[in-house]
N, C-alpha and C positions, 0 to 999 in steps of 0.2 A: 784346321790344318785342311789344305785343300787336296780334294781326292786326287789317289794317284792318276787313276786314269786321264787327268786334265795335266799332268804333267807331262810336257814335254821338253827335248835337248835344246840346249843351244846348241846351232852345228859348228860355233865355232872352239865357244869354250865348255863346250861337254856336259854339261852341269844343267841341274834343273832348273827352269823359269818358271815361279813359283807364282799360281795364279791364273795362269796360260793355259785358254784351251789348244785340245788338240788341233781343230779346226785355224788357231790364231798360229801356231807353232807351225805348224804344214804351210799356210800361207806365207809365215818368212822362209823359210827351207825353200818352195818355190820360186820366191824373189831372187833369194841368191841363188838359187840353181839356174835360172834364166839372164839372170847378169854374166857368171860365168858360161854359162853356153854360148853370149852372144861375144863375149871376150876368147870364145875358144870358137868362133866362126862357126857352129854347129848350124845345121839348116832350121830354119822354122819349123817345118815339120819334124822334126824328131824332140823337135822343145813342144813341141804340142803334145808330143805321145808320149814325155815323162821326164824323169821317173818318177817323180811326185805326183802323185793325184791325193785329195784332201781324204778321201773316205777309205783308203789303205792302211788310216793308221786304228787297225785292230789288233788287241796285242795277240800270242802267239795262244793263249787260253782261248782267245773267241774265234779265229780262225781254226783252229783245232775241233772246236765246237758243231762249226761251220759242216766240216768234214766228214763230222759222222751222222750229217743227212743219211746220207745212202740206207744205214740200218735203221733209222726212225720211216723210210720209203718203203722200202722192202714190209715192215712191222705194217703198214697202214695194207699194204696191197694181200696180204697173207691177211687180214683179218676182213678187208672186204671180199676175196674171194670164196673164206669159211663161211662167210655170215651169206652169201648168192648162194652157196652150193645145200645149206642148212633147210634156206627157205626154198628153192625149186624143189629137196625132196621133201617137206614136209606135205606142199602143196600136190606133190602129185604121187604121191602114196595114202592112201585111205586112215592106215594106222600112223600111230608118234615114226620117227624117225627112227629112235634106238630100238622100235621093235620089230620092224619092216624085215621082208627077208631080205638077208645079205644080197641079192642079184637086184633089187631097187634102189640101194643106196651106190653100189660098185659103181655106177657110171661117174656119178658125183664126185666121188672121192678118185678115182684114175686122173678125170680132167683135172681135180683143182692139184693135185699132186705134178700132175704133168708139166700143167702152168707154171706153178710156183720154181718147178724145178727149172724149168728152162730158164726161166726170167733171171734165177741166180747163176744159170751156169754160163749162160752168154752175156754175162754182163750187162747184163741191162738198168742195173744200177749205180753203174759209173758216169754216166753223163760225157763222156769224154768229150772235149773240144772239138775234136774232129770232126763228130758226128752232128749232121743236120736233124731239126726238131722231126722233119717229115720222114727221114730215114730210122729216128730210132722208134717214132708212132707204128709205122710201115712194121719196124719186126714185131713191138708187142702187138701186132694184131694178127700177126703171122703164126705168133706163139699160140695166143688161144684158137687160130685156127689147129693146129697142131694138136693140145689140149680137148678141144671138139672133137676131132677125129677120133681120140682115140676113146672117146666117153661114144660117140655112138659105134663104134667099132663093139666095144662092150656091151651095148644094147645089144646087135643084132648077133653076137655069141650068144649070151643069157635067153633070148628069142623072147623078149619084154612087149609085156604089151602096150597098145598106141597110147594111151596115158604118157608111161614113161618117154614116149618118142618126142612130145609138146613140153614137157617138164625137160631136156636135156636141151632141147633146142632155145627154151627159154631161156638156162643158164648159161648158154652157149651167147646168145644175145647178150643179157644182162653182164656177163662178167667181162664180153668184148667195149660195152658201154661207159662202164666203170674203169678200167683198168687205162682204156684209151684216154679217159678224161682225169685218171688221177696223173697220169704219167706226162698229158699236159700241163697240169698244177709242179708237178717234181721240174718237169725241162725249165718252168716259165723263173720257177725260185731259184735255180742252179745259175741260171743266165744273169736275172738279178745277183746275186752273189759274184758272180764273177765281175760284173762292171764295178761293184761296191768293191771290189777288192779282196774280198772276206776269203775267197778261194787261192786266192794269188801271194804266195812264201814271198817271204820277206828276206833276203840276205844283205848282209854286209862282206867287204871284201878288205882282205889282209894286205895289202901290196898294192902301190901305187903303179904298175906295174903293165907293159904292154897286153899283156894277159886280160886284165884288168879290163881298157880299155876296148880288145874286142870283145870280152864278154860283156859289158852295158851295151855297144852297139848293137850287137847282135840280142841282146833284152829290149833292149827299145824300137827293133821291130818285129819281136816276138809277141810282146805284150802279157805274154805268163809268166813273168818275174819283176820283184821290184827291186832295185838297187838303193839302201838305205845310205849307206856313204860308203868309205874307203878309210881306212887305219893304215898307218906305218911309220915306220920308227924313222926312218930316213926323210923328217919332215924338212930336214934342207932343201935335199934333192926334189921332193914331191911339188906337184902344184898343186892351185889352190880346190881344181875341181880336174874330171875328168870326164866328159862328154856331160855335162854338168850334174854329175855327183859332186857333191864335196868332199875333200880329206877333213875329217875333223878329228887326229889326233894319232898320236903312237898305238901302238898294243894296250899297253898299259892303260892309256885312256881307256879304251874299249872293256878293261875289267871293273869298273866303276862307271859307265855310261847307260844312264839313263833310258835311254832307245834299246838295251839288253833285252827287259821284257817283251818287246815287239818284233824280236827278230827271232827266225826260224833256222837261220843255217848259217855258221860264220865262212867262208869261203877264202882259204888261201893262196892268192891269186902271185906265187913267187914260183922262182925254179926250182924243178921236182930236185933239180940233179942240188941244189946246197941244200944236201941232208943236213947237215949242222943245223944252220936256218930253221930248217923243216923241223925238228926234234924241237927245237929252242920255244919256237912260238907253238907249236902242242903242246909243250909242257907247262908254259905257261897260260892257253886258253882251256887248257883242261882245268882251271878252276870256277869257269864259270856252266852254265846246264845245257847251253848252247852245243849242239851236233856241230864240229869241227869237222870240212872238208877240205880237201888238197885238189885243187883244178889244175890237171895235166894237159898244156898245151896242145889241141888240136893240130890234127896236120891235115883235115879236109874239111870243106862246107856238111858232108857228112858226120864227122867226127863232131864238129862245133853241135850240131842240131841235135846228134845223141847224149852230148854231153848238157846243153842246156835241159834238155828231154827230161835228165835225172833230177836236176837241180828242182826245176817244175812239177816231179812228178805229184802223183795220185790227187788229183781233181775233187775226188770224193773217195773217203777208206774204201778198201775194197774188202768185200763179205765171201769174196769163195777161199777154199782152202783152208787150211790150220788155221785156228788161234793167231791172230797178230796184234799189233801195241794198238790197232784203230779198234779191231774190235773185243782186246780187251779193255778199253776208255769206255767204251759201251756200254758194255757190261756194268763198268763201275758207277755208271754213272746213274744207269736204271737203277742199280741198286740204292748206290745214292738218293733219288728220286720217291722211290716206292717205301725205304724204311727210314726214311728220314720226315716224311706226309704223316705216315703212320707216327713214327716218334711224336714228330710234334702237335698229334691231335691227342694221343694217350697221357702225353705229359702237361697237358696243358694248364690241369689245377695247381698241379706242381708247379710251374714257373707261375702262375698267379699266386700262391703263398710267397714264395720265394720274394719276389717283388715287391708284395706289401711288406713283409719281412725288414728289407733294407730299406722302404719309404719309410717304416716306423722308429727304425734303428739309428739312424745316423742322420745328419742334413745331407742334401748333392743328389743327384740324377740317382737313377734305377741301374740304369744303363754304363755299361766302358765302353769309348771305344780305343780302337787300337793299331795304329799301320802296324802290319806284317809283311813278310814276305811271299807271298804264292810260289804258281806256277813257272817255271820260269825269271825270276825275280823280280814278277807281279809285285805290286804296292797295292796290296790290301786292306781294309778296313773291317777287322774282327770285333764282334760284339760279343763283351761278356755282362754276367751281371756285377755290379759295381761292390768291391769288398774292401776296398780302403776307403780312407777321409776322403771326401773332396779336395781337401789342400794338398794331400799330401800324395796323390795320385801320380805315378812315374810311365809317364806317354813312351818311354822309350827305351826302358826298361835298365837304365843305367845303375840302379840298385839292387839288385836280386833280392828279395822278400829273406830272411831269415828265422831264425827259429823264438819266436814270441815278439816279432815285428809288432814296433806301438803302432805301425801305420794300419794294421788293418783291424778295420771293427770286428764286435762280438758278432756279427750276423755273417762278416765275412770271412773270419776264422771259419765257422761249419762249413759256407756253401763252399772253400777253399779246399776242405779236410775232404773233403765227401765229391769234390770237382761240378757240382750243380752248379758254381757261377761259369759252365763253361756251354748249359745249353742253350743260352743264346743265339751260340752259332750254327745251330738247325740250319738258321736265315740264312748265311750263310751258304752252309750246302746246298740248301734250296734253288739258289740264285746260283752253283757251278761255280762261285768262286774258291768252295774248299771241298771235303768229300767226308765221308764219317770217318773212312781209315787212314793214315796215311802220316806223314812225319807233321810234329806239330809246330805250326807255323810261328816261327822265335819274333820280337818284339826288331824291329829297324835300329840297327845299333845298339841289341842287346851287349851288354859288356860281362865277362867274367876278368871280375875283382878288376885293373884297373886299363885291362885291355880287350877290343870289341872281341867277342866269340867268333865270328867269321875267319879273323885271323889266325887261329890258334891250331886250324886244320885244314892242312891243303885241298882236302873233296868237300869241304863244306856245303860247295854250291851245287854238287851232285844230290841232296837230298830235295832239293828243287825241280827235279824229272820229272816229281809225281806233285798231284793235287795234294796241299798240307791235310792233315786232317781232326777231327776230334779227338780221338784215341786212334793207336799206331801199337806196331811192334814195338816200340822204346818204351812206353807208357807200361803194356802190361809184364816187360822186360826189367822194370826196376826202374827206368831211366825218366823220373817223371817230374817237373817241378822246375825251380833253378838250378843251370850250371855255378858250382863255386872254383869250381878248376879245372886247369884244361885237361885233365884224363878227363872229367867227367863231360865236357865236351866233346871230346876223342871217341869217346864211347857212347856218346848218342849219335853223334855221327856216323860211325858205323854199326848203327842197330839200324838206322832210319836207312844208310846205304842199303843196307840186306834184304829191308822190306821192296824195297823200289825192284832190285831183280828178282826178286820172289814174289813180287804180288798175283797174288788170283781170288776171284768169287770166294773160293771154300776159305781163304787164309782170312780175308777180310771178314767172315762168318763169324772162322774162329775166334780171331779178335774183338769181336762185337762182343762173343758169349763170354770171353772172359772178366772183361774187363770192368764190370762193377765187382767181382767180387775179387779180381785183383788189385783195385782202387782201395776199396774198404778195408781190408787187408793189411795193405801195406802202411805199416804205423813210423816209418822210419822217415820218409818221406816228407820232406817242408816245403809247405805249399801257400 
């Protein structure tokens, strides 16, 4: 089965083209868009500007990871300033830093706090598109200068000896050199990501209207927004393309389109006065995990730019103010990397023993791979230990496991009951496709009875608004394993949505802490 990241939508039919790479699919879209631009008599400069560029085909999870770079940048800056402060303080005091008088270390502490606080409060990690590299570096130099003045003022106030002045001046010079160098590197990375499209939001429009045409035309001029396609229920009256962006089908086609994992936002480009139609489309599109926005027609250039600014907002995650979704995602990613790597190291002997037992127990591969839904409907390949006989493996979960299922091997029965078959998913966690805690990833096309599970609950897709997890709120509340009835599906989805709305570091730690005792004590669940 081809990797899901290599499956791209056919721009006319809206289904996956098996075996086609992202680059090949985008070339097809570009050719289609180019031909339609000529048919629409769009000028050559607009055709060259977009809307399709091969490098922008990153899914929403990959682009979101790039946006979190601001937190990584700040972490490196903090580590660098702290290291320089400790080093200079140690060299300028005869005793250990931790045994020195407060007056000896205070200038370094004050200088470091001032620099790091100003870097954050003045938004030096935003890397705005409108700010040039030179003005950004100038502001960094000015901030270090202010921190240096604060440190020297502290020295003058305490009447420190001559050696302390040399140490603080060295601190100022080193901090200036290191932070300037780091931010030159950060700025280069951000420019590279912008050029590749990693920081450019992808949107689709619902409504082949004059509003859609105006938005696309302005987006082509600005180049900070990618319009991937248009969907309209009134296909008979819709053109084949607007300003080179193809009309891909109806709103119902969007619900099952393979493009949705690459979409950050769905924009309704219809008349807001058509309230019944707006409500009806909102209700239908609420089945998707993507955010839906209603485009209100601007009355002038200023309002047009303001609307596009909101759609193309947040080139990098904001690290100011109270905890926001981006910072929460960063904290969750750090938690996954630290605990996931530690767990992989500590559990390596257990993983090796289970792998050997599977190899000795039955013929076939040690691992079982299955395509499942991840964040924002992305298709990911999830790793597990094989627990069924190779010839009866069910990659689509069309038949869910039952009590005394004859497909499960002897070792498989044990590792499923203890959830040891899930341990290889630590690899999915470390690669960023999954999290340690989140809604359990379901197999694509999984059925409850004879009906696809996703069709039994209207809010099913909302569980994909966060990365899937190895364990989760539903699992520790009794909803684990197969879903045999519609009621099972509804309860699982409700628990998952509860988690998505409540997610926090402390909730994740609590779920991880109680996972093992809860799962081992659950004798009723069939897995």
